[in-house]
N, C-alpha and C positions, 0 to 999 in steps of 0.2 A: 345191270351190272351186279352180281351178286359178290364177287370175291375180289379180294386183293392180297396177294402173297404175302406172308410175313417174314418167309426167311428161305434162304438156300444156303446149305452147308456143302462144302466139298468133300467127296469121297474121302474117308479116312477111317481107322479102326474107332474112333469116338462117334463118328456119324452112324457106323454099323451099330455100335453099342446102344446109341439113342435110339435108334429103328428097333431093336430088339427090345428094349425097356417099352417103348410105346406099344409095340405089338403086344407084349405079354400084358400089359394093363388093359388093352381096349378090344383085343380080339375077338373075345365072346360077343361084345357089343357089335362090332362090326359084321360078324357072322349074322346074328339074329337080325339086324335091321336089314342087311343086304338080302338075305333069304326070303324074310317076310315081304319084301317090296320089290322083288325081281331087279335088284341093283348090283353093279359090279363092285364086289367087296375090294379087289384089288386095287381100282381107280379111286374109291372111296378113301381107302387107307393112304394112297399116295397123295390125295388132296389134303387129308387131314394133317399128316405129317409137315407137307409144305405150308399150309394155312397156319397151323398152329405151332409151327416150330417146335415139333415133337410134344405136342402138349404143355410148352413152357410160356407160349405167347400171353400177353397182357389179356388178349380177348378168351383164350381158352382157361386161363387161371381165374378171372374175375366174372367171366359171363358163361362159361361152359359152352362157347361157340368154337368149335375145333375147325369150321368150316367157312369162316369168315363171312358168314351170310348178313347181309345188310337188313335193315328193318325199312320196309317200304309203307307207303301211306295205308296200307292195309293191315299192317301188322298191329295186335292189339296186346301182345304180351310185353314182357319185361324188354327194357332197352339198355344199352350201354353205349356210350359215345367216346370216340378216341379218333386221333389222326390216322389215316390212312393214306397209302399212295395208290393212285389209278393212272393207266395209260390212257389217253384221250388223244382225238385230233387236236393239233394246235389251233385250227379253226373255231373248237369249242371252248375255248377259255372263258370267253364271254357268259357261259352258261352257268357258271358256279359263282355262287355269293361270296365264297371266302376261300381263297387259295392261300396256302402258307409258304408254300415253294412251288418253283417250276423249274424242270432239268428238261435238256434235250433227251429223247430217247435214243439210245445208242446206235440203233440199226436202221432207223426210220425218220428222215427230216420232217415228215409230216406230222409225226406224234411227238408228244411230249409227256413226262411223267409229273403228275400234280401230287402236292400232299394237300390233303383236305380234311376237315372234321367231317366225321360221318357217323350216323347212328345205327347200331348193329342190334340183331335180335340177342336177347341174354336168356339164360335158362337157370334153374335152380339146380339142375344135374346135368352130367353128361349124357345121360340117356335122352333127356327132353332135347337136347340140342342134336343127337343123331337122328331122333325121330322128326324132328323140324327138317333136317337135311333130306330126309327120304320124302316128306311131303312136298318140298320146294322142287326136287327132282321129279318126282310125279306131276306135279302140276304144271311147272314151267318148261321142263325137258322130257315130254312123254316117250320120245323115241328113245331116251336112254334105259327105259324100262324093259327088262328082258333082252337088251343087246345082248349077243352072245360073244362078242369080241370087245377087247380093250379099244380098237379103233372105232368100233360102230358107237360105242358109249362116248368116247370123246367128240365124235362127230355131233352127236346129239348135244353134246354140251356147248358146242359152236354155235348152234342153231336153236336156240329156245324160242318160247313163245314171246318173250320181251328181249331178245338179244343172247349174247355169249354170256357165258358162266362168269368169266373173268375178263377184265379189260387188258390184260398182259399178253400180247400176241406170242409170248415165248411160253405161256401157262403150260401146254402141253408137254413141251421137251422138258420142262422142270419137274413134271409128275411122272414122266416116263423113265 
């Protein structure tokens, strides 16, 4: 599981302004990384907006990680540890060493939202973070590369080599 969404902001003029500002700041980087790697720029943009709270999240500000990418055992780069929320099956609670909070998941009694400390990838620049996102998609979600439509790209993110891109069952509706 790579990502845990940072924020959702209801539709409003303030939200539209934040989106416009985020796009203005990072659009050339999104375009470059998407075109060089055959990725869906619109979905990348939506993921980064959701995951980074328009670039204002702790992870984006302190680790240049706009996509909520966790560091797995193979990661040899910089790391940043922070609490995050994950949606997991209730039966998997015993698989975590440290759980700070547990909440029922609103629409499925078999799921819970847990708050846990997690180690995330960290980067010295946004460019490094965006490049790492591209490598993650290419390596773990190869069917997303060259996917022609938003729905094909999202389907690939549900079915990666090591599972889905996000643990939240509502992730797709939050980024669309």
